[in-house]
C-alpha positions as CSV (number, residue, x, y, z in Angstrom):
1,M,216.3,-9.5,-51.6
2,N,214.7,-6.0,-52.9
3,E,217.4,-4.2,-55.0
4,N,215.7,-0.7,-54.2
5,S,216.5,-0.2,-50.6
6,V,219.8,1.2,-49.6
7,E,220.8,-1.5,-47.3
8,N,220.2,-4.0,-49.8
9,K,221.9,-1.9,-52.6
10,E,225.1,-1.8,-50.2
11,H,224.8,-5.5,-49.7
12,L,224.8,-6.1,-53.4
13,K,227.6,-4.0,-53.9
14,V,229.7,-6.2,-51.2
15,I,228.8,-9.3,-53.3
16,I,229.6,-7.7,-56.3
17,E,233.1,-6.3,-55.0
18,G,233.7,-10.1,-53.6
19,C,232.8,-11.5,-57.1
20,L,235.3,-9.0,-58.7
21,K,238.0,-10.5,-56.4
22,N,237.0,-14.0,-57.3
23,K,235.7,-15.0,-54.0
24,R,233.7,-18.3,-54.4
25,R,231.7,-17.3,-51.5
26,S,230.4,-14.1,-53.1
27,Q,230.0,-15.9,-56.4
28,E,227.8,-18.4,-54.8
29,M,225.7,-15.7,-52.9
30,L,225.1,-13.8,-56.3
31,F,224.2,-17.0,-58.1
32,K,221.8,-18.0,-55.6
33,L,220.4,-14.7,-55.1
34,Y,219.3,-14.4,-58.7
35,Y,219.0,-18.2,-60.0
36,G,215.3,-18.3,-59.8
37,K,214.6,-14.9,-61.7
38,M,217.2,-15.8,-64.0
39,L,216.0,-19.2,-64.8
40,G,212.7,-17.6,-65.6
41,V,214.3,-15.5,-68.3
42,C,216.3,-18.8,-69.5
43,M,213.1,-20.9,-69.5
44,R,211.2,-18.5,-71.8
45,Y,213.7,-18.9,-74.7
46,S,214.5,-22.8,-74.0
47,T,212.6,-25.8,-74.9
48,D,213.1,-27.6,-71.7
49,R,214.5,-27.0,-67.9
50,D,217.7,-28.7,-69.0
51,S,218.4,-26.7,-71.8
52,A,217.4,-23.3,-69.6
53,E,219.8,-24.5,-67.0
54,D,222.7,-24.8,-69.6
55,V,221.9,-21.4,-70.8
56,L,221.7,-20.1,-67.1
57,Q,225.1,-21.7,-66.3
58,T,226.8,-20.0,-69.5
59,G,224.9,-16.8,-68.9
60,F,226.3,-16.7,-65.0
61,I,229.9,-17.2,-66.5
62,K,229.3,-14.4,-68.9
63,I,228.1,-12.2,-66.0
64,F,231.2,-12.9,-63.7
65,E,233.4,-12.3,-66.8
66,K,231.8,-8.8,-67.7
67,L,231.0,-7.7,-63.8
68,E,233.8,-5.2,-63.8
69,K,231.7,-3.5,-66.7
70,F,228.4,-2.9,-64.5
71,D,228.8,0.7,-63.7
72,Y,225.9,0.8,-61.0
73,N,223.9,3.0,-62.8
74,G,220.5,1.2,-63.4
75,S,219.4,-1.9,-62.1
76,F,221.9,-4.7,-61.6
77,E,219.1,-7.4,-62.1
78,G,218.1,-5.6,-65.3
79,W,221.8,-5.9,-66.5
80,M,222.0,-9.2,-65.8
81,R,218.3,-10.2,-67.5
82,R,219.8,-8.6,-70.6
83,I,222.9,-11.0,-70.6
84,M,220.8,-13.9,-69.7
85,A,218.4,-13.0,-72.7
86,N,221.2,-12.5,-75.1
87,T,223.0,-15.8,-74.1
88,A,219.6,-17.8,-74.6
89,I,219.4,-15.9,-78.2
90,D,223.0,-17.1,-78.8
91,A,222.2,-20.7,-77.8
92,I,219.1,-20.5,-80.1
93,R,221.4,-19.4,-83.1
94,R,223.9,-22.4,-82.2
95,S,221.0,-24.8,-82.3
96,K,221.5,-27.0,-85.4
97,K,218.1,-29.2,-84.9
98,D,215.8,-27.0,-85.9
99,P,215.7,-24.3,-88.7
100,V,215.4,-21.5,-86.0
101,L,215.4,-18.3,-87.9
102,T,214.3,-18.2,-91.4
103,D,212.5,-15.9,-94.0
104,N,210.5,-18.8,-95.1
105,D,207.2,-18.9,-93.4
106,E,206.3,-22.2,-94.8
107,D,209.0,-23.7,-92.3
108,F,206.6,-22.7,-89.4
109,K,203.0,-22.7,-90.3
110,L,200.6,-24.4,-87.8
111,G,197.2,-25.8,-88.9
112,A,195.7,-24.9,-92.0
113,E,194.0,-21.4,-90.7
114,D,195.9,-18.3,-92.0
115,P,197.1,-16.4,-88.9
116,M,197.2,-12.9,-90.5
117,V,193.5,-13.0,-90.8
118,L,192.8,-13.9,-86.9
119,K,192.8,-11.5,-84.4
120,E,196.2,-10.7,-82.8
121,E,195.0,-10.0,-79.1
122,F,194.8,-12.2,-76.5
123,E,191.8,-12.7,-74.4
124,F,193.0,-14.7,-71.5
125,V,192.5,-12.7,-68.6
126,G,194.0,-14.1,-65.1
127,L,196.1,-16.7,-67.2
128,K,198.5,-18.4,-64.6
129,A,202.2,-18.0,-65.0
130,E,202.8,-21.5,-65.4
131,M,200.2,-22.3,-68.2
132,A,201.2,-19.2,-70.3
133,L,205.1,-20.8,-69.8
134,S,203.9,-24.0,-70.9
135,A,202.1,-22.5,-74.0
136,I,205.1,-20.6,-75.0
137,N,207.1,-23.4,-74.8
138,E,205.0,-25.0,-77.3
139,L,205.9,-22.4,-79.8
140,S,208.7,-23.0,-82.5
141,P,211.9,-21.7,-81.6
142,S,211.9,-18.9,-84.0
143,Y,208.6,-17.5,-83.0
144,K,209.3,-18.1,-79.0
145,A,212.6,-15.9,-79.8
146,V,210.5,-13.1,-81.4
147,F,207.9,-13.5,-79.1
148,N,209.7,-13.0,-76.0
149,L,212.1,-10.2,-77.4
150,Y,209.0,-8.4,-78.5
151,V,206.8,-8.9,-76.0
152,I,208.7,-9.4,-72.8
153,E,212.2,-7.8,-73.6
154,E,210.4,-4.8,-75.2
155,Y,212.7,-4.7,-78.2
156,T,211.8,-3.2,-81.7
157,H,211.2,-5.2,-84.7
158,K,214.2,-3.4,-85.9
159,E,216.2,-4.4,-83.3
160,I,215.0,-8.2,-83.4
161,A,215.7,-8.2,-87.0
162,E,219.4,-6.8,-86.2
163,I,219.8,-9.5,-83.0
164,L,218.5,-12.5,-85.0
165,G,219.7,-11.9,-88.7
166,I,216.2,-11.4,-90.0
167,S,214.3,-8.9,-92.0
168,Q,211.7,-6.9,-90.0
169,G,208.7,-8.2,-92.0
170,T,209.9,-11.7,-91.0
171,S,210.2,-10.5,-87.3
172,K,206.6,-9.0,-87.7
173,S,205.3,-12.2,-89.5
174,N,206.7,-14.4,-86.7
175,L,205.2,-12.3,-83.9
176,S,201.9,-12.4,-85.4
177,K,202.1,-16.4,-86.0
178,A,203.4,-16.9,-82.4
179,K,200.3,-15.2,-81.0
180,F,198.1,-17.0,-83.3
181,N,199.8,-20.4,-82.2
182,L,199.7,-19.1,-78.7
183,Q,196.3,-18.2,-78.6
184,K,195.7,-21.7,-80.1
185,V,197.6,-23.8,-77.6
186,L,195.9,-21.6,-74.6
187,K,192.3,-22.2,-76.0
188,E,193.2,-26.0,-76.1
189,K,194.5,-25.9,-72.7
190,F,191.5,-24.0,-71.2
191,T,189.1,-26.4,-73.0
192,N,190.6,-29.4,-71.7
193,I,190.5,-27.8,-67.8
194,V,187.0,-26.5,-68.1
């Protein structure tokens, strides 16, 4: 459904109003309508599809709980994306198996090359979305979080530092290293398919 047309906005409003009345059918329609797009948001932050689907479920619960706060000013999809991204970040914070966010750069070094010296820009034009997502999923949790927040969600380093509880310098460093590691993974993937 294209959220921009008047007819679709009215249809979406009817679905949202049904959700506000706890109508199961409306909740199911909203879930089905945005499942794919919101799963994509969750996949950017998760290590695998199962984790992404867990985040997605939690995110939809939050959306239904906060739905009355949506004021119809702006994009509903954008509002949902923000909730999903924040839910994914919360899941990263709760993760106990990885030292997700740290000021110690040694925790996340990849290879022996100094990433700060290498070029930061990507040179892969026409990269397929699946290959890019796969490469992003190979990043460490802290690199992936900063990369997604900065590149995809367009937060500033100051905002990222506040969200993740790290310094701005660590945010910048993790972004630089994420780009370097992503570039390295993508070069390996392209070498293997050529």
